[in-house]
Phi, psi and omega in degrees: 000320186265133181268328189226152178224099180257074182281337184271058177289149185296151175304331177296316182295320176302310182303312180305313181297321186280328191260002186232041173266357181288150183291319184290139181244144178226043178302127179294149168267127185256133184290328177265000181221081191288347185250021173286124178200161172278130181295342182299336182160180179262293177260333179215158186287139180289144168279154182232176171298157175067031175065043176254162179218137181296138177269135179281161172072023177258296181238133175244144174248158184196168162273192182305143185279085179236068187275149172289174177300322180287329176294317182293329174294318172299314180294328182291338179271001187265358178067037181283116179266334184223139173238127177245115178268115180266012187271171175282165177297329178290326177294317181295318180299328182288317184222088178296154177281145167252118190269146170300151179304133173077004180275142172274140183254131180224124177261120174241096188286101188292316191261348182288344182247024183291151174275335183279346181079000185281152180220104184293350182278347188217052178232135178261158183226158173245357177208159176295322178302320180293318182299320180292319180298320182292320182293322181293318180298317179304318178293323174299316180298327173307334180263317190266341183277119180300324181288320173298317181297322176300318178292318176297324176300317179296323183295306181296327174294321178289324179298318183299331184264000180296132181294316180238211174298145177233144183240128175237146188199159168236213185286299181267349181067036182226329183260289175299318173296316186295320179291319174306310179299317181300315183293314176305314181298325179292314178304318185291340178098019178286143182286159189299323183296318182289325176298316181294320178294321178296317179299312180294339184295345176304319183298330178287314186294326186251015184303314183301312180295317176299313179300316180297321179295314179294326181292336178278350179263162172297148187301326186287326181288315178306313179304317183290316188269350180302323175300334184280336189274337182238196178233153178228153188297326180298334182293300182300316182301325177303313176297319183286327173296330176291323174303311181298317183294318182270325189235351178089303180222163176299325182294322180293321178299316179296317182278309182277323186278316183261349179070024178281139178280161178302324182298314177297319179296325180287327178296310179308315181290323176296323178295318188273337189237139168245130179266130184293313176229145178267158182314123177076358189296322188293342180260004183271150176235167172050226186298327183290318174300320179293324177291317176299324179294323179292314177301323177294311180302327183296349176294338178264020178243183185287353183280340187267147178066025180218169180288073180237157175303312184306309187295320179297313181299315184296316181296318175303316176300320177299315178301306187290341184071022175211149177273001170061027177081358180294329181302329181275338184265329192296335187271356176077041178303335184295335179286321173297313176306317180296319179295315177299317174305312183293331173300331181267002180287331178304318181293321179300319178294319177295323177294324180298322187271338194304322181296336184245004193279330187285331177077013185287340185265003186255157169271155179306125183092351182269155181232159176227129177258133185215164179214149176222127173255130189239146171211144181203162180221139170219129177241144179236125181289156180294155175220185178294337181259343185207150173285164180298158174218162175218149182226129180242140175214148177208147187198177173213141182227135174243136182207172180222130180252133181233127178262119181271327182205181175295334183259346195225132172224158177214159178215159176218147183215158179222137185203177181218132177230129184250124182238147172226126183244129175234140178189141175053049178070010183239166183217130174231136174251135176236120176251115190244121169249125194219159178239134183234135177231149180199166176203154170231137177236126179239111184305322183257017179110145178296334187288336187200145176101195187289147179214157171236126175252135174231133181220148180212145179219153173210142181213167180253134187245135161253129186237127173222151188216161180210130181231111175283106192280333185074175176069019183074015184273351175088189186240126177259129178241143181218150175222143178198184176209165181185203180229158173224130179220154183190167176203158177221154179220124184224142174251125183218180182218126178264121187236099175286139168235184183289323185259346186196171172241121176264145182208087174278152179204154173229138179195193186231147176224140179228133175232148179219129173246140176222111178244129184296146176294155187207157176251121173294160179228161165105355177212152172300330184262019175294144185260152163268106186269131180290164172310139176264096180238117178213144177240134177235126182246138185212147169265136182235145176224136183224151170222119182246143175223122171246136189264169181301138177302152181238121183287135177219093184062225178283352183265158168240125184264125177243099181276157179203160173230161179210133172234140182220161179215139180227128183241116176287136178258149183068211183282116189258358182277145180244131182238160165228155183229137175226170182224146179212117176050041179084001179255146184249145172222135178244137176232146179263146173293150178294321178281109181227029181291134168280332182238139177219141180244152176222144178211128184212165174231151182219156178220124174248140177240122186245133175228096181064240186276342183270144185216132174229155179185180179210163183214141172229142180216155174241147179218157183186173178158127186070234178265008186256143177201148186189176180227163170208157180212159176212155170236139194227145177212145181206161180217125179266138180211000000 
C-alpha cells in the first residue's frame, strides 16, 4: 500500500506537530505582507470532523513576499522550509520574493500552463459585472482546466513532502492562494461555512491597502476594479459548484481530477490535523486504553503527517471509525504474558521431580534414575484490563535421587522446557534449560512423620517474540535471553494408613525471571522493551494421597491423587514496559490470579526396580483454566 517511508522527518517538523495543537492562535501580522496568515485559522484553530483541530505552524498563505526587515526576522523564526510561488514569470519579475532564511523556493505557475489560455493577470474590463464574472470563471477553471489541475497536483504533492512549515502565495494571496487554502481545509475536514469564512478573511486582512488603492483611482475606475481587489463568496462558490458538477465530490476532484493518491491526502491531513480522541478511545480500559493512548500520542511524532504506515493506518482508522484492534496489540501485552508464564515454571519443575524426589521408597544407599516428559496448557480469558492469553508448554526432565540415610534423601535433575505464549496479537517462544536440586529431611525417618522439603532450580532462557500489529503496520519481532531461578521450602507430614499414604504440606515458593531488554524490529511501531524483571512469592499447600498397590499380573499398580493451592503474596500483577519515540507504554499480563488450584490423578506401574506411570491434572483460578499431563519412568539400583 505504501510507496514511500519517510520516518526521518526533521526535528523541526516534529516540533511543529507537537507544539501547535492548542486552540488559540497568535500568528503574527506583517506590515509588508498584509495577507500573511496561518491556514489553521485566524484567531483560533479551526475544528474539523472526527474531533480534530487544525495544527498551527504547518501551512501559511500570503501575498507576494515583500517583508520589511522586522517582518523577515519574524518569518525567519517560523521554521519555514519551503516557499511555493504560484505566480507567472512576469509577476515574479515585477515583484521578486524575499525568502525566509533557509527556505527552498519553488515556482509552480498555476495559470501559465492553462489549456484555456486565460490569464487573470492581464485582462481589462468595462464593468464591475465583467470583473465578477471573470473571477467566478477563474475559480471554475481551477477545476475544469487540465493545465491548472496539473499545476495544483504538483503543488499538493510538494506540500505533502515539505519537511517543515510551508508557505504558498500568489500576488494578492487571494485567488490561486485562496483556492489552495480552501482545498487544504477541505482535506482537513473543516466545514464549508468555515472554509468560506477563511476565504473571505482576505477582505479584512487587506482592507487598508485595498481602500488606499481604490482611493487613488478615479471613481469610475474604482467601481469597475473593486471586485478584483477583494474576494466575494460567489468566486469560491463558483469553484466549489464546478467540483460538484464535474466530479460529484471534493474527494473525486482530488483523486480523479488532480490525481492525488489516498496516501498523499492522508499525509496532508496528518500534517494539518490533530485528533483529540481516536475512534472508541473514550470507552477503552486497561491495556487497550494504554495502546489507544500511545496511538494518540504518536500524532505528535515524526510518524504523523508523513509517508509512514502509522499515518496511513491512523487516518484510515479515523475514516472507518475504528482502531481495528491495533490498540490491543500495539503495547506488547505478550511480553508481560510471557513473563507471567515464566514465573510459574518453578512450580512445573517441582511437579516434574515430585514423584521421585522424596526417596521414601528407596533403601539407604540406593538410588533411582528417573525421567519425566511434561505437556501443559493454560488459557486466561480476556478482561477489562487485558486481552485473553494462552500458554503451551512441553518439556523433559531427567534426574537422580539418592537416599543417604534413614532421615535424608536428595535429588538432582536436568531438563528442558519449551514454552509458547500467545496474547493480544503477539506470540513469544521461551526455551528454558534448567538444573534442579532438592532434598528431604525427616527427623523420624522418611517413611513416616514430619519432613522438610527444600528445592532450588536455575535455568538459562532464550526468548523470541513476534507481534502482528495489523492495520498495515507490519510485524514487530524481538530476541533476547535471560535467566530463571527459584526455590521452595515446605513443611509436611507423611502419614501411612492401611489403605493409603497421606502427605499434606505447607510452604513458600519464590521465582525470579530476568530477561534482558531488547529492541523489536520489523515495524515502525516496534518497541524498545525494558528488562523483564519480576519476582513472584507464593504460599503453597498440597495434599497427596497414594493408595495401596493393586496387583495386575507381575505388575503392581499404585493409583494416587493430588490437590494443590497457591496464593501469591504481595503485588501479584505482572507488567512489561516499552518505549517508542520517547513515549512510554505499560502493559499488564492477562494472568493476574492471586489464587490458583490444581487437582490431578496419577497411576504408577511397578515391576521390580522398574516403574512407569502417567499423570493428568486440571488447574484453574480466576479467569484461568488449563490442563497438564506427564509420562514418567524410573529405575532403582
